[in-house]
C-alpha positions as CSV (number, residue, x, y, z in Angstrom):
1,M,386.5,278.2,141.7
2,Y,390.4,279.2,142.1
3,V,392.0,279.3,138.9
4,Y,396.0,278.8,138.9
5,D,398.7,282.1,138.7
6,K,401.6,281.9,136.3
7,Y,403.6,280.7,139.8
8,D,401.1,277.6,140.6
9,Q,401.5,276.9,136.7
10,Q,405.0,276.9,136.7
11,I,405.3,274.7,139.8
12,I,403.1,271.7,138.8
13,D,404.8,271.5,135.3
14,E,408.2,271.3,137.4
15,R,407.5,268.9,139.6
16,V,406.0,266.9,136.5
17,N,409.4,267.1,135.3
18,Q,410.8,265.8,138.2
19,F,408.6,262.7,138.5
20,R,409.2,262.0,134.8
21,D,413.0,261.7,135.7
22,Q,412.8,260.2,139.2
23,T,410.5,257.4,137.4
24,R,412.9,257.1,134.9
25,R,416.0,256.0,137.1
26,F,413.5,253.7,139.1
27,I,412.6,252.0,136.1
28,N,416.3,252.0,134.8
29,G,417.1,250.6,137.9
30,S,419.4,253.7,138.8
31,L,417.1,254.6,141.6
32,P,416.4,252.3,144.4
33,E,412.6,251.0,145.3
34,A,413.3,252.1,148.7
35,E,414.1,255.7,147.6
36,F,411.3,255.8,144.9
37,L,408.4,255.1,147.5
38,P,408.8,258.7,148.9
39,L,408.8,260.1,145.6
40,R,405.8,258.2,144.3
41,L,403.7,259.0,147.3
42,Q,404.3,262.0,147.0
43,N,402.8,262.4,143.6
44,G,400.1,260.3,144.5
45,L,401.1,256.9,143.3
46,Y,400.7,253.4,144.8
47,V,401.5,250.0,144.3
48,Q,398.2,248.1,144.8
49,R,397.6,244.5,144.2
50,L,397.1,244.6,140.2
51,A,398.5,247.6,138.9
52,P,399.4,251.1,140.5
53,M,396.6,253.2,141.9
54,L,397.1,257.6,140.9
55,R,394.9,259.2,143.3
56,I,394.2,263.0,141.9
57,A,393.6,265.8,144.1
58,V,390.4,267.5,143.9
59,P,390.7,270.8,146.3
60,Y,387.2,270.4,148.4
61,G,385.4,268.3,145.7
62,L,385.2,271.1,143.1
63,L,385.7,270.5,139.6
64,N,385.2,272.6,135.9
65,S,383.7,270.9,132.8
66,T,387.0,271.2,131.4
67,Q,389.0,269.2,133.9
68,L,386.1,266.6,133.8
69,R,386.5,266.0,130.1
70,K,390.4,265.7,130.6
71,L,389.9,263.0,133.2
72,A,387.6,261.2,131.0
73,D,390.3,261.1,128.1
74,I,392.8,260.1,130.6
75,T,390.9,256.9,131.6
76,R,390.1,256.3,127.9
77,R,394.1,256.4,127.1
78,F,395.7,255.5,130.2
79,D,393.4,253.4,132.1
80,K,390.5,251.2,131.7
81,G,387.7,253.8,130.5
82,Y,386.5,254.6,134.4
83,A,387.6,256.2,137.6
84,H,386.9,256.1,141.0
85,I,385.2,258.8,143.3
86,S,387.1,258.5,147.1
87,T,385.8,259.3,150.0
88,R,388.2,262.8,150.3
89,Q,386.4,264.0,147.0
90,N,389.5,262.7,145.3
91,I,389.5,260.8,142.0
92,Q,391.5,257.4,141.8
93,L,392.7,255.9,138.5
94,N,393.2,251.7,139.3
95,W,394.8,250.9,135.8
96,P,397.6,253.2,135.1
97,Q,401.1,251.8,133.9
98,L,404.0,253.1,135.8
99,E,406.0,254.4,132.8
100,E,403.1,256.3,131.8
101,V,402.2,258.0,134.9
102,P,404.3,261.3,134.2
103,D,402.3,261.4,130.9
104,I,399.2,261.9,133.0
105,L,400.2,264.3,135.5
106,A,401.6,266.6,132.5
107,E,398.2,266.2,131.1
108,L,396.6,266.9,134.7
109,A,398.7,270.0,134.6
110,T,397.3,271.9,131.1
111,V,393.9,272.0,133.3
112,Q,395.5,272.9,136.3
113,M,395.1,269.5,138.5
114,H,397.7,267.4,139.9
115,A,398.2,264.4,142.5
116,I,400.8,266.3,145.2
117,Q,399.7,265.2,149.1
118,T,397.0,262.9,147.9
119,S,399.5,260.2,149.7
120,G,402.5,260.5,151.8
121,N,402.5,261.4,155.6
122,C,401.4,265.0,154.9
123,I,398.5,267.2,155.1
124,R,396.0,266.0,152.9
125,N,393.5,267.4,150.5
126,T,391.4,269.8,152.7
127,T,387.6,268.2,152.3
128,T,384.2,270.3,152.9
129,D,380.6,270.3,152.3
130,Q,379.6,269.0,148.9
131,Y,376.8,272.1,148.8
132,A,379.2,274.8,150.4
133,G,377.6,278.0,148.9
134,V,374.5,276.5,147.7
135,A,372.9,275.1,151.1
136,I,370.3,276.7,152.7
137,D,371.2,276.0,156.2
138,E,374.7,277.4,155.6
139,L,376.4,280.0,157.7
140,T,378.7,281.3,155.2
141,D,380.6,279.4,152.0
142,P,383.6,277.5,154.0
143,R,385.4,277.3,150.3
144,P,387.7,280.2,150.8
145,Y,388.9,278.8,153.7
146,C,389.9,275.6,152.0
147,E,391.2,277.3,149.4
148,I,393.4,279.6,151.8
149,I,394.5,276.2,154.3
150,R,395.0,274.2,150.6
151,Q,397.7,277.1,149.2
152,W,399.3,277.7,152.9
153,S,399.5,273.8,153.0
154,T,400.8,272.2,149.4
155,L,404.2,271.8,149.7
156,H,404.8,273.5,153.1
157,P,408.3,272.3,153.9
158,E,407.9,271.8,157.5
159,F,405.2,269.5,157.2
160,A,405.7,267.2,154.1
161,F,407.6,264.2,156.3
162,L,404.5,264.3,159.5
163,P,404.7,261.2,161.6
164,R,401.2,260.1,159.4
165,K,398.9,261.2,157.0
166,F,396.8,264.4,158.2
167,K,393.6,265.3,157.3
168,I,391.4,268.6,157.6
169,A,387.7,268.8,157.0
170,V,385.8,272.6,157.3
171,C,382.1,272.7,157.0
172,A,379.8,275.6,157.8
173,S,376.7,274.8,157.8
174,T,374.3,273.7,160.6
175,G,374.1,270.0,159.8
176,D,377.8,268.6,159.6
177,R,378.0,267.3,155.9
178,A,382.1,266.9,156.4
179,A,382.3,264.5,159.3
180,L,384.0,267.3,161.2
181,Y,384.8,264.9,164.1
182,N,386.1,262.4,162.5
183,H,389.3,264.1,161.3
184,D,392.9,265.0,162.3
185,V,391.6,268.4,162.8
186,G,388.0,269.8,161.9
187,V,387.4,273.3,161.7
188,E,383.8,274.7,162.0
189,V,383.3,278.2,160.6
190,R,380.5,280.0,162.9
191,V,379.2,283.5,163.3
192,S,378.8,285.3,166.5
193,D,375.2,287.5,166.8
194,Q,377.5,290.4,166.1
195,G,378.0,289.1,162.7
196,A,382.0,287.9,163.3
197,I,383.6,285.1,161.1
198,G,385.3,282.6,163.8
199,F,386.2,278.7,164.2
200,R,385.6,276.3,166.7
201,V,388.5,273.8,166.0
202,L,388.7,270.0,166.5
203,A,391.4,267.9,167.0
204,G,392.0,264.1,167.6
205,G,389.6,262.6,165.6
206,G,390.1,259.5,163.0
207,L,388.7,256.1,161.8
208,G,391.4,253.6,161.1
209,R,392.7,250.7,163.9
210,T,391.4,253.3,166.6
211,P,388.9,254.9,165.7
212,M,388.2,258.3,167.9
213,I,385.9,261.5,168.0
214,G,387.8,264.8,167.8
215,A,387.8,266.9,170.8
216,V,387.0,270.8,170.8
217,I,390.4,272.3,171.6
218,C,388.9,276.4,170.9
219,E,385.7,277.2,171.3
220,W,386.5,280.2,169.2
221,L,389.2,281.4,166.8
222,D,388.9,284.4,165.5
223,E,388.9,284.4,161.8
224,P,392.5,286.0,161.0
225,H,393.8,283.2,163.2
226,L,392.5,280.2,161.0
227,L,396.2,279.6,159.7
228,T,398.5,279.7,163.3
229,Y,396.7,278.2,165.0
230,L,396.5,275.2,162.4
231,E,400.3,275.9,162.4
232,A,400.5,275.6,166.1
233,I,398.8,272.3,166.2
234,L,400.9,270.8,163.3
235,R,403.8,271.7,165.5
236,V,402.7,270.2,168.4
237,Y,401.8,267.3,166.4
238,N,405.0,267.4,164.5
239,Q,407.3,267.5,167.4
240,R,405.5,265.1,169.7
241,G,403.5,262.4,167.5
242,R,405.2,259.0,167.4
243,R,407.5,258.1,164.5
244,D,408.1,254.6,166.0
245,N,405.4,252.7,165.3
246,K,402.9,253.5,162.6
247,Y,399.9,252.5,163.9
248,K,400.7,254.5,166.8
249,A,401.5,257.4,164.7
250,R,398.1,260.1,164.1
251,I,397.3,263.0,166.1
252,K,394.4,260.9,168.0
253,I,396.9,258.7,169.4
254,L,399.1,262.2,170.5
255,V,395.4,264.0,171.8
256,K,394.7,260.7,173.8
257,A,398.1,259.7,175.5
258,M,399.0,263.8,176.1
259,G,394.9,264.3,177.3
260,V,392.6,267.0,175.7
261,D,393.3,269.8,178.2
262,A,397.5,269.2,177.8
263,F,397.2,268.9,174.1
264,R,395.2,272.1,174.2
265,E,397.5,274.1,176.2
266,A,400.6,272.8,174.4
267,V,398.8,274.3,171.1
268,A,397.8,277.8,172.8
269,Q,401.8,277.8,174.1
270,E,403.0,277.1,170.2
271,W,400.5,279.4,168.9
272,R,401.4,282.4,171.2
273,A,404.4,282.8,170.0
274,I,403.6,282.8,166.2
275,K,400.0,283.5,166.2
276,D,400.6,287.7,164.8
277,G,403.1,286.4,163.0
278,L,403.3,286.2,158.5
279,N,400.4,283.7,158.4
280,T,397.9,286.0,160.0
281,L,395.3,286.4,157.3
282,T,394.6,290.1,156.4
283,N,391.1,291.3,155.1
284,A,392.6,291.5,151.6
285,E,393.8,287.9,151.5
286,I,390.2,286.9,152.9
287,E,388.8,289.1,150.2
288,R,391.1,287.6,147.9
289,A,390.3,284.0,148.3
290,K,386.5,284.9,148.8
291,S,386.9,286.4,145.3
292,F,387.6,282.8,143.8
293,F,383.3,281.8,144.7
294,N,381.3,284.6,143.6
295,P,377.9,283.2,142.8
296,P,376.9,282.8,139.2
297,Q,374.8,284.9,137.4
298,Y,371.4,283.0,138.1
299,L,368.6,283.8,136.0
300,D,365.8,286.2,137.5
301,V,362.7,283.8,137.8
302,D,359.4,283.8,138.6
303,T,359.4,281.5,141.3
304,A,355.6,280.4,141.7
305,S,355.5,279.7,137.8
306,A,358.7,277.9,137.9
307,Q,357.3,275.3,141.3
308,S,353.8,275.3,139.2
309,A,355.4,273.9,136.2
310,L,358.0,271.6,138.1
311,R,354.9,270.0,140.0
312,E,353.1,269.7,137.0
313,Q,355.9,267.7,135.2
314,C,356.2,265.4,138.8
315,R,352.7,264.6,138.7
316,N,352.9,263.6,135.3
317,N,355.8,261.4,135.5
318,P,356.0,259.6,139.3
319,T,359.6,258.4,138.1
320,F,360.8,262.1,137.4
321,S,358.7,263.0,140.8
322,N,360.2,260.4,142.7
323,W,363.9,261.0,141.5
324,V,363.4,265.0,142.0
325,A,362.5,263.9,145.9
326,R,365.3,261.6,146.7
327,N,368.0,262.7,144.8
328,T,367.3,267.0,144.6
329,L,367.5,269.6,147.6
330,D,366.1,273.2,147.7
331,H,368.9,275.6,147.0
332,K,369.5,279.3,148.7
333,V,368.6,280.6,145.7
334,D,364.8,280.6,144.3
335,G,364.0,278.7,141.4
336,Y,367.1,276.6,141.6
337,Q,368.1,273.2,142.6
338,I,370.6,271.3,144.3
339,V,370.7,267.6,142.0
340,N,372.6,264.7,143.2
341,I,374.3,262.3,140.8
342,S,374.1,258.8,142.5
343,L,376.6,256.3,141.2
344,K,375.5,253.9,143.5
345,A,373.5,251.6,140.8
346,T,373.0,248.2,141.7
347,G,375.3,245.8,139.9
348,Y,378.2,248.3,139.2
349,A,381.4,249.5,142.0
350,P,379.6,252.3,144.1
351,G,381.5,255.6,143.0
352,D,383.1,254.3,139.8
353,I,382.4,256.4,136.6
354,T,383.0,255.7,132.9
355,D,384.6,257.9,130.6
356,A,381.4,258.4,128.7
357,Q,379.6,258.9,132.0
358,I,382.4,261.9,132.7
359,E,382.1,263.6,129.6
360,L,377.8,263.7,129.8
361,V,378.2,265.3,133.5
362,A,380.6,267.9,132.1
363,D,378.0,268.4,129.0
364,L,375.4,268.8,131.8
365,A,377.6,271.1,133.8
366,D,378.1,273.6,130.3
367,R,374.7,273.7,129.7
368,Y,372.8,273.7,133.3
369,A,375.4,274.3,136.0
370,F,377.9,277.5,135.4
371,G,380.4,274.5,134.0
372,E,380.6,273.2,137.4
373,V,380.6,269.8,139.6
374,R,381.3,268.4,142.7
375,S,382.4,265.0,144.2
376,T,381.3,264.1,147.5
377,H,382.2,262.3,150.8
378,E,379.5,259.8,149.8
379,Q,381.0,258.7,146.3
380,N,378.6,260.5,144.5
381,L,379.1,264.1,142.4
382,V,376.7,267.1,142.5
383,L,375.2,269.8,140.2
384,A,374.7,272.5,142.5
385,D,372.7,275.4,140.3
386,V,370.4,273.7,138.3
387,H,367.5,275.8,137.3
388,Q,364.1,274.2,138.1
389,P,363.1,274.4,134.4
390,D,366.2,272.3,133.6
391,L,365.5,269.5,136.0
392,Y,363.5,267.3,133.6
393,P,365.7,267.3,131.1
394,V,369.1,266.6,133.2
395,W,366.9,263.7,134.6
396,Q,366.0,262.5,131.4
397,A,369.9,262.9,130.5
398,L,371.1,260.9,133.9
399,Q,368.5,258.6,133.5
400,A,369.1,257.0,130.2
401,A,373.3,257.1,131.3
402,G,372.4,255.1,134.4
403,L,373.1,258.2,136.7
404,A,369.6,258.4,138.1
405,T,368.8,256.1,140.6
406,P,367.0,257.6,143.1
407,N,368.7,256.4,146.4
408,I,370.1,259.1,147.8
409,G,371.0,259.0,151.4
410,Y,369.4,255.6,151.6
411,L,370.7,251.7,152.3
412,S,371.9,251.1,148.3
413,D,373.4,254.4,148.8
414,L,376.3,253.3,150.6
415,I,379.6,253.9,150.4
416,C,382.7,251.4,149.9
417,C,386.7,251.5,149.6
418,P,387.9,249.4,146.6
419,G,388.4,246.4,149.0
420,G,390.5,243.1,147.9
421,D,390.2,243.7,144.7
422,Y,392.7,246.1,144.0
423,C,394.0,246.9,147.4
424,S,397.2,245.6,148.6
425,L,396.2,246.4,152.1
426,A,393.1,244.6,152.2
427,N,391.8,241.5,154.3
428,A,389.0,240.9,152.2
429,K,387.2,242.0,149.3
430,S,384.3,244.7,149.3
431,L,382.6,245.1,146.0
432,P,380.9,241.8,145.8
433,V,379.4,242.6,149.5
434,A,378.2,245.9,148.1
435,E,376.9,244.4,144.5
436,A,375.2,241.5,146.8
437,I,373.5,244.2,149.3
438,Q,372.3,246.4,146.3
439,A,371.1,243.2,144.8
440,R,369.2,242.0,147.8
441,F,367.8,245.5,148.3
442,S,366.8,246.7,145.2
443,D,363.2,247.6,146.0
444,L,363.4,251.0,146.2
445,D,359.8,251.2,147.8
446,Y,361.0,248.9,151.2
447,L,364.3,251.1,151.2
448,Y,362.2,254.5,151.5
449,D,360.4,252.7,154.4
450,L,363.4,252.0,156.1
451,G,364.3,255.9,155.8
452,P,368.0,257.0,155.6
453,I,370.3,254.7,156.9
454,D,374.4,254.8,156.2
455,L,375.8,251.4,155.1
456,N,380.0,251.9,155.0
457,I,382.3,249.1,153.9
458,S,385.6,248.4,154.4
459,G,388.4,245.7,153.4
460,C,391.0,246.4,156.0
461,M,391.1,248.6,159.3
462,N,392.5,251.2,158.0
463,A,388.7,252.4,157.4
464,C,389.1,253.9,154.0
465,G,385.3,252.5,153.4
466,H,384.6,254.9,157.1
467,H,382.8,251.9,158.5
468,H,383.1,253.1,161.6
469,I,380.9,255.9,161.4
470,G,378.2,253.5,159.2
471,H,374.9,253.5,160.8
472,I,375.5,249.7,159.6
473,G,379.7,249.0,159.0
474,I,380.8,246.3,157.4
475,L,384.6,245.6,157.9
476,G,386.9,242.8,156.4
477,V,389.0,240.8,158.2
478,D,391.6,237.5,157.8
479,K,390.6,235.0,159.6
480,K,393.8,232.3,158.3
481,G,393.5,233.0,154.7
482,Q,389.4,233.0,154.9
483,E,387.7,236.6,154.1
484,F,385.3,237.1,156.9
485,Y,383.2,240.1,158.0
486,Q,382.6,242.0,160.9
487,V,379.5,243.9,161.5
488,C,379.0,247.3,164.0
489,L,375.9,248.9,164.5
490,G,375.3,252.8,165.7
491,G,378.0,254.7,164.0
492,N,377.5,257.9,163.0
493,Q,379.2,261.6,161.3
494,G,377.8,264.8,162.1
495,K,377.7,266.7,165.5
496,D,376.3,263.8,167.1
497,A,379.3,261.6,166.1
498,S,379.4,258.2,167.3
499,I,381.5,255.1,166.5
500,G,380.0,252.0,165.7
501,K,379.7,249.0,168.0
502,I,380.8,245.0,167.2
503,L,377.6,243.4,166.8
504,G,379.6,240.0,167.9
505,P,381.4,237.2,165.4
506,S,382.5,237.7,162.0
507,F,380.3,236.5,158.6
508,S,381.2,234.8,155.5
509,Q,380.7,236.9,152.5
510,Q,377.3,234.6,151.4
511,D,375.6,235.5,154.8
512,I,375.7,239.1,154.6
513,P,373.0,239.9,152.9
514,D,370.8,237.7,155.2
515,I,372.6,239.3,158.6
516,I,371.4,243.0,156.9
517,E,368.4,241.5,156.4
518,Q,367.3,240.3,160.2
519,I,369.3,243.7,161.4
520,L,366.6,245.8,159.3
521,S,363.9,243.0,160.3
522,I,364.4,243.9,164.2
523,Y,365.0,247.5,163.3
524,L,361.3,247.3,161.8
525,Q,359.5,245.7,164.5
526,L,361.1,248.1,167.0
527,R,360.8,251.6,165.5
528,R,358.4,254.1,166.6
529,P,356.5,256.2,164.4
530,E,359.0,258.1,162.2
531,E,361.7,257.0,164.0
532,S,365.3,256.3,162.0
533,F,367.4,252.9,162.4
534,L,370.2,255.7,164.3
535,D,367.5,256.9,166.5
536,T,366.2,253.1,167.3
537,Y,369.5,251.9,167.7
538,R,370.6,254.3,170.1
539,R,367.0,254.3,172.3
540,V,367.2,249.9,172.1
541,G,370.8,249.9,172.1
542,I,372.7,246.7,170.6
543,D,371.4,243.4,172.5
544,P,367.8,243.4,170.1
545,F,370.0,243.2,166.7
546,K,372.6,240.6,168.4
547,E,370.2,238.4,170.0
548,R,368.0,238.3,166.4
549,V,371.2,237.8,164.6
550,Y,373.1,235.1,166.6
551,A,369.9,233.1,167.6
552,G,370.4,229.8,166.1
553,D,374.3,229.8,167.1
554,D,373.0,228.4,170.9
């Protein structure tokens, strides 16, 4: 992973000192709230319902064990002993005291972390596939390009005050695990028949009040021009994006208003003026970025022997066998496995992890995974490089810590924003709904029979829980001061991306588990052998589900 040089460290340290003085002046009344607002947002600090929320940057979801231990220490000393994984692979603290936030930022700086550009109208954290570098369906490692984008975009003066926030995702696998079509810009890394690297670029995707699927604006972009083309997109958006109405300020609205063809041409015109400028990537710069992601020193193993031993362990322990089948994936290196750490145990807020659990994961990373951990878009964690003979002790440790729920990709592995329990923007609570669904559908055999289902919950139209792209999506809405929940079906992230359709009138909180059960029941009746929920929905449409759910309303 990338390691700061002395200039990086100096910049971060100076930013901490600046914000410390800004916070002091705000608290003593010499800095007005309106002036403090953009300053705190530039440092990842929100004002939530009950306390500030600090969002910590985790570039493309990659952490080392030293950083994890520092995060555990910070949650104990400055928060309530836990942290939250966000859908942008960042980490959030929900209970810091305003006067202590500069101290937290100073602590983070000691382990090369910060909260810069995790909020505000700027380029946010660039995300990618959580299995980058180890996935068997990967064309090449996308992380060097994420790092190039990170270095270019961090504290970029031209793009610090965009019309609205701006999100970029990069993916290089045949399956899209970065939700490329749902971002302001999606960068799909491609490889030509001759082995050349290039990019397919999408723009104008996004969720929120007006969910849209991104459109292809460049089918093939040569590798050296990644930054210049992104710069052209940002310039067109910065110049033409609306600033009079924040609800119509995202780039998706601009692309829609201009039309894809006109937007593509505007970008091309801007790009022609800068494509061979200072931001053109040289081979040396690309190789420098790649050098931060050299493969670890994998052990030479007798693959047949290792796999035979693993099969024997699975035969002897069905619980372990089930965890291996559900929570681990094949690795591109023989003898290794990708381990998903589920943060979706029933009865706990999805994506939350305690200080003790963070330290355990750090210990496991040091002992079994070359000291690295990844955070995921689905609000889980990953140990990307576990030697197959080490799977059993890893599982034992995770099991003892409540981190081995074998549900990755299934209904109870749901995405959920913090909702009305924390967020001042939320219309309704999300966490109680998630807990009720997990409690109702805790029978793992039933979940496995259902097959993979993405269930996403948001507490408001800002869609931090990505409800629009859940196979089943739940949105909290306000009805004359009462909390209700709207259900949508058929959303999907991926290369066949789709936005879910609203089922009908909203439901009370206590009705939601029953509604989900009815939806699943009709799916089980209508599905064909081996057919997924999404495929069944796409074949039969929304009407059979609507008829069942609202049958008693006639």
